[in-house]
Wavefront OBJ file of the C-alpha trace (Angstrom):
o trace
v 12.304 -7.610 20.470
v 15.138 -5.554 18.947
v 15.150 -7.468 15.678
v 11.393 -7.589 15.296
v 10.932 -3.939 16.212
v 13.568 -3.009 13.681
v 11.924 -5.170 11.027
v 8.682 -3.411 11.884
v 10.018 -0.290 10.229
v 9.618 -2.171 7.007
v 10.994 0.508 4.766
v 11.579 -0.888 1.316
v 13.275 1.168 -1.337
v 11.840 1.390 -4.846
v 13.607 1.913 -8.170
v 14.010 5.190 -9.983
v 14.971 6.226 -13.490
v 18.624 7.145 -13.942
v 21.882 6.505 -15.770
v 24.234 4.900 -13.233
v 26.388 7.948 -12.454
v 26.936 10.318 -9.546
v 24.021 12.304 -10.966
v 21.740 9.417 -9.950
v 22.136 10.114 -6.242
v 19.262 12.643 -6.104
v 16.905 10.272 -7.936
v 17.821 7.375 -5.656
v 17.413 9.637 -2.612
v 13.988 10.729 -3.831
v 12.942 7.086 -4.156
v 14.054 6.376 -0.581
v 12.135 9.369 0.795
v 9.064 8.496 -1.269
v 9.053 5.049 0.340
v 9.345 6.677 3.760
v 6.102 8.496 2.956
v 4.462 5.232 1.925
v 5.704 3.593 5.124
v 4.264 6.424 7.220
v 0.904 6.015 5.475
v 1.037 2.257 6.010
v 1.639 2.774 9.740
v -1.134 5.377 10.005
v -3.569 3.074 8.169
v -2.193 0.000 9.966
v -1.803 -1.864 6.660
v 1.488 -3.801 6.556
v 0.852 -4.972 2.985
v 1.448 -1.395 1.786
v 5.087 -1.710 2.877
v 5.993 -4.511 0.482
v 3.538 -4.027 -2.360
v 3.899 -6.876 -4.856
v 7.312 -7.948 -3.515
v 6.121 -10.019 -0.542
v 6.768 -13.380 -2.240
v 10.337 -12.541 -3.303
v 11.371 -10.321 -0.402
v 13.905 -11.574 2.157
v 15.098 -9.595 5.175
v 18.414 -10.689 6.689
v 18.259 -9.704 10.358
v 21.108 -8.662 12.624
v 21.060 -12.061 14.356
v 21.878 -13.832 11.072
v 18.369 -15.160 10.429
v 16.283 -14.560 7.329
v 12.648 -13.503 7.283
v 10.408 -13.996 4.245
v 8.241 -11.199 2.917
v 5.040 -12.880 4.090
v 6.525 -13.381 7.578
v 7.569 -9.724 7.585
v 4.036 -8.618 6.699
v 2.568 -10.795 9.479
v 5.055 -9.546 12.067
v 4.699 -5.892 11.115
v 0.900 -6.181 11.103
v 1.010 -7.402 14.717
v 3.181 -4.416 15.649
v 0.871 -2.043 13.817
v -2.159 -3.475 15.598
v -0.544 -2.871 19.012
v 0.318 0.731 18.082
v -1.952 3.348 19.605
v -0.271 6.343 17.975
v 2.448 6.947 15.403
v 4.617 9.805 16.655
v 7.181 9.837 13.881
v 8.982 7.971 11.140
v 12.194 9.329 9.681
v 14.825 8.087 7.275
v 18.418 9.177 6.782
v 20.488 8.036 3.829
v 23.910 7.143 5.173
v 25.493 6.326 1.823
v 24.822 5.601 -1.831
v 27.515 3.729 -3.733
v 27.097 3.362 -7.500
v 29.201 0.916 -9.485
v 28.134 0.537 -13.109
v 24.607 -0.846 -13.169
v 24.567 -1.653 -9.443
v 23.936 0.689 -6.528
v 24.077 0.064 -2.778
v 22.021 2.208 -0.405
v 22.674 2.224 3.341
v 19.995 4.037 5.312
v 18.875 4.482 8.907
v 15.193 4.535 9.830
v 13.682 5.645 13.126
v 10.113 4.780 14.119
v 8.561 6.374 17.210
v 5.193 5.036 18.355
v 2.988 4.773 21.416
v 2.032 1.286 22.568
v 0.147 0.055 25.607
v 2.270 -1.985 27.995
v 0.588 -3.409 31.091
v -2.256 -0.911 30.701
v 0.093 2.077 30.468
v 0.814 4.032 27.295
v 4.562 4.116 26.579
v 6.631 5.501 23.730
v 8.859 3.019 21.887
v 11.640 4.157 19.555
v 12.902 1.576 17.043
v 15.959 2.318 14.916
v 17.410 0.160 12.157
v 20.276 0.641 9.732
v 19.977 -1.420 6.562
v 21.648 -2.031 3.222
v 19.872 -2.748 -0.062
v 21.224 -3.373 -3.558
v 19.726 -1.901 -6.734
v 20.210 -2.919 -10.355
v 19.663 -0.775 -13.392
v 17.166 -2.304 -15.824
v 17.299 -2.186 -19.623
v 14.796 0.701 -19.646
v 17.041 2.778 -17.342
v 15.159 2.368 -14.082
v 16.815 1.351 -10.837
v 15.044 -1.615 -9.252
v 15.654 -2.888 -5.730
v 16.886 -6.402 -5.231
v 14.563 -8.500 -3.092
v 16.976 -8.777 -0.142
v 17.359 -6.205 2.615
v 20.223 -6.656 5.059
v 19.830 -5.182 8.520
v 23.152 -3.883 9.799
v 22.072 -2.642 13.233
v 18.800 -2.698 15.157
v 17.760 -1.144 18.439
v 14.504 -0.551 20.297
v 14.142 1.433 23.477
v 11.424 2.894 25.646
v 11.461 6.638 26.163
v 12.689 7.221 29.746
v 12.789 3.499 30.357
v 14.708 0.275 29.798
v 15.674 -1.019 26.371
v 13.010 -3.154 24.717
l 1 2 3 4 5 6 7 8 9 10 11 12 13 14 15 16 17 18 19 20 21 22 23 24 25 26 27 28 29 30 31 32 33 34 35 36 37 38 39 40 41 42 43 44 45 46 47 48 49 50 51 52 53 54 55 56 57 58 59 60 61 62 63 64 65 66 67 68 69 70 71 72 73 74 75 76 77 78 79 80 81 82 83 84 85 86 87 88 89 90 91 92 93 94 95 96 97 98 99 100 101 102 103 104 105 106 107 108 109 110 111 112 113 114 115 116 117 118 119 120 121 122 123 124 125 126 127 128 129 130 131 132 133 134 135 136 137 138 139 140 141 142 143 144 145 146 147 148 149 150 151 152 153 154 155 156 157 158 159 160 161 162 163 164 165
């Protein structure tokens, strides 16, 4: 449950226009926060396809247990989680680090998803937290584009005032 709940966050980071210097940090941060907004909308609309856009065929998520999940499997899994969600209480993202080296950037971020689900006929609040790393490459036209692999570093899911999920 931990891994799948963490994958359910499904935050994917998009590219942004920049030059590959320390000055790029704000633009990369903006792209991360923009995707958080898209993810929130996807959860509110219960449309997992919004999370991956056109990347579902190329996307790979490396989970904390060493397994890999394809983009289409991610969409299917997240859609199930969305369908069981009765209410979205919150979705937040924190950028832990941005490391830029030439035309490559690495973003480590932590996402927290809080939602209400029905368990055994009772509404309960589930908090899922995942820390992930994603690489970006600068394209010829100056935009930063995400690589198609997201690596989960940590994942946790727990019930509010209850046992871990």
